[in-house]
N, C-alpha and C positions, 0 to 999 in steps of 0.2 A: 505494500498499501505503498503509495506517493503522498497522503496527506491531502489530494486535492477536496476542498472544502466544499466548491460548485461540484465538484464530479459526482461525490458522494450523492449531494440531493439530488442532483439529477436523475441518479440510479435508482434513490428511492423512492422518488417520484410519478419514475416509467414504470411502478412494480418490481422493484427485485425484493427479495425478502432480508429482511436488517439483519436476522439469526442464520442466514446459511451458512453451513461449515462447508471448508475447501477440503481438499482431498487429507491435510495433514488435520483437520479435527476443529480447526482453528476460525471463529464469524470475525466481522470487520473490526468490531467492539476489540476482542485479541489482536488483532496488527497494529491497529491505530492506538493501544497501550501501549503493545513491544515499541513502538516507535519513536513513542509521545508527540502522536498528534491531538492535543487537548481539545482544542476546537472541532475537528471531527468524532473525538469521544461522546462530546456535549450533543450532536447533531445526532447522532445514532441512537444514543440516549433516550431524546428527545421525540426520533422517531418509533420509540419502543424498545429499543433493544435492552435481550436479557444480563444485567450488571452484570448478574450471578452463574451467566452459559459458563459450562465448565467447559475445557478443551479435554482431549480423548484422554491425557494423562491427569485430568480434574485439577487442573489452573483457570485458572479466572483470569479473567482483563485486570486483576487488582495484580495478582501473582505479577502479570509480566510486567508491569508498570512500575511495580517496586524494585523487581530485580533487578530492571535499568539505569533503575534512580532515573523518573520521570515525575518528576514532584507535583507540577501542574495538572497530567494527567491524572494524576494518584488523587490529587484537592479533586477536579472532576469527579472521579468512581465513588469516592466517600461519602460528597456530598449532595452524590442523588436524591437519598431520602429528603432533601432539605426544599429540591425545587423542585414546584409544583408542575412543570412538565413533562416530570420522571414519572413514571407509577412504581417501580420497583424501589427497593434499600437493600444497599449495596453488604452483605453478607462480609465486614470484615475478619471476619476470623477463621474463613472460610480453609476449611485443607485441600491441596491439593493430592494425586492417588501414593504423593509420598511420603506425607505425614507434614508436609509443612503447609503455613500458613503466608502470604502475603510480608509480615514482620519478619518472619523466618528471611523470605527471598532477598528482603532490604538490608537486615544486617549481615547476612554472611556476604555481602556482596558492598558493606562497606557506604552504604545512604545514610546518612545521618540525618539529612533533613529529611527525609521521606518515612525511618523510623520514628521520628519525632511526630511526625504527621501524622499516624496512624496510631500513635499512641494518644496524642489528642482529641481524636476519632474518635480514642474507644478502646482499641485494640488490647486486647490482653499480654501483657507484658511479659508473663512466664508461660504461657500456653506451650504445650511440649508437643513433639513428634513423639507421637504414642510408644514404638518402640524403643528408640535411642533413648525414652526421658529430655530431648536435648531442646532446650529454650533456647529464642536468638541470643540471650547473653553468652550460651557459648557458643553458640556461631562465631559471634563477633568477635570475641575472645579471641577463640581458636585462630581467624586468619588476620587478626593483629588490627583490627578496627577500633581505634581508641577514642573515635569523635562518637561513632555506634553506641557505642559501651556505655558512654555519660549519659547519652538522650534516655539508655535504656534503665539507668540508676535513678535518673533524675525520675523517669515516669512510672519508677516504683518498683522495678525488676526485685528479685532474689540476688543476692551476690551469692551467696550459697550455696546454689539449687544445685546437688545433684543429675546428673547423669543417669543408666543404666548402670553404668563402673563405676557408681562413686563418686566421679571425678565434678569438681567444681570447674569458674570461668578459669580462676586462677591454676587450676591443674593445664588445663588446655592451653591459656596463652605462655606459661612457664613450657610447656615440653616444646611450642614452638618456636621458643624464642622472642617473645615480643613483648621485650624488657620495657616500654614504654605503658604498655597494659598492664604487665601487674605491677608495674610503682601505679598506675591510678585502681589499680584493686586493693590494695595495700591501704592506699590513702583511705578509700572509698571505704573501708574496714572489712575488707575480706578475711575470712576465718584463715589464719594459718595454723592450725593445728588439725584441719581436715587433711585425713589418708580415704586412698582411694581403695576400691577391693583387694587389693594384691597388698594393701599396708604403708603403699608408696605417696610422700610428698612431695610438692610442687616443689621442693628444693632437688629433691630426687629427678625430676623429669627434666630441669633445667639441665642440672649437672650431667647427668650420663647422654643427655644431646648437644653436649658442651657450648651450651651456653654460657659464656662467664659473667657476661653481663647481667645476666636473671639472677644467677646464683651470687652474686654480691649483692643485687636488691634485698634477695631474699635472706641474705645471711643478716644484711644492715637490720632490718626490721625484726630482728629474733626467731627467724624462723628455724624450728628441731633441729637437729643433727639428725641424721638416720644411722640405724647401726649398721652395716656392712650387710648386704644383702645378696651379694652371689660370688664366692669365694672363688670359683671356679671358672671365672672368667676374666680377663683383662684386657686391656684397650687395646688393641693391634694397629691403631691411626695412629699420628702424632695432631698435636691442635688443642690438646688438654691442660695445658700448664697452665694457663689465667684462671681457669674451673681449680684445680690442684691448689694451687697458691690460696685461691679466692674459700679454700674450704679448711687448710694446714692456717689462714691467716685471724680464723674465725677457731678453730681448737682450742684456745685458754678460756673462751668466752664458752664455749661446748661444754666444756670438761674432761675432753678427754682426746686423747687423737685421732685422726682420722684416715681411713683406709684410702688408697687410692683404688680400691674396689667400691666404694661408696660411690664412685661416680664413672666405671664401668659397661661401657656398650656391650648388650651379652651378645656375644660371637660363640661359637664353638669353639673352642680350645682344646687339647690332651689335658688329661687330667694332673694336677698338678700338685706339690706336698704345701700342704698348707705353712707350714711352720717357715717357707722361703718367703711368704709375701709382707710385703715390709709392711713397718705399719709406723705411722707418724706418733710420739709422743709429744 
């Protein structure tokens, strides 16, 4: 769709079905939303387009507009119930076949302005994807979108919400190495003591992935040090010097030495004599 307002109007007046699907299951409203054609979207709604019509994979026009960051189009869609010319209210928390809402899509793709608009219009900030128990905050934190994280927290999102593996937004941001998001979550009061299903802390995830800046931030914030987890694994790649130093510098505050194995990336290696594993005192 090229967004030609008058051409779309002409087709409608000539009797074109406004909710006609194409071969991919999309309607004209889906295409207008995906491409950010707010004027065309409004025209289609005025002529009776179903704002909640779902694509073959369950996505509404709002999903597509939110995923692509089209703020103006999102406003047209979510305000459909306020326009006397529109006949349907937008289901702002509609889920696609993957279980995601428009807010999930905006959060995952870093569209803070859209996320804010959705929340202000009543979108559920802590809505979950059923199977993974994944919230929009989880997606934003994992993908490093600090502005979206801030918008969601301002809207009342649960900063310590846990997914199905009992991982919080702080776990996800730490594992992915997003230092700015980690810092923001800590400032906003994220629980530093949460452990996921295997007992791992955000510090462990940051260290194992080699994110020395994340480890430094967490330790400075008073993150608890973790007992060695994997005695039969060692790091076979270089690049963890800064992470190791961060743990060693914090060893006095932790009250114990820290083994390099605390931060080892799990890789298969032959069995080794544990007596030969160095420990820092």
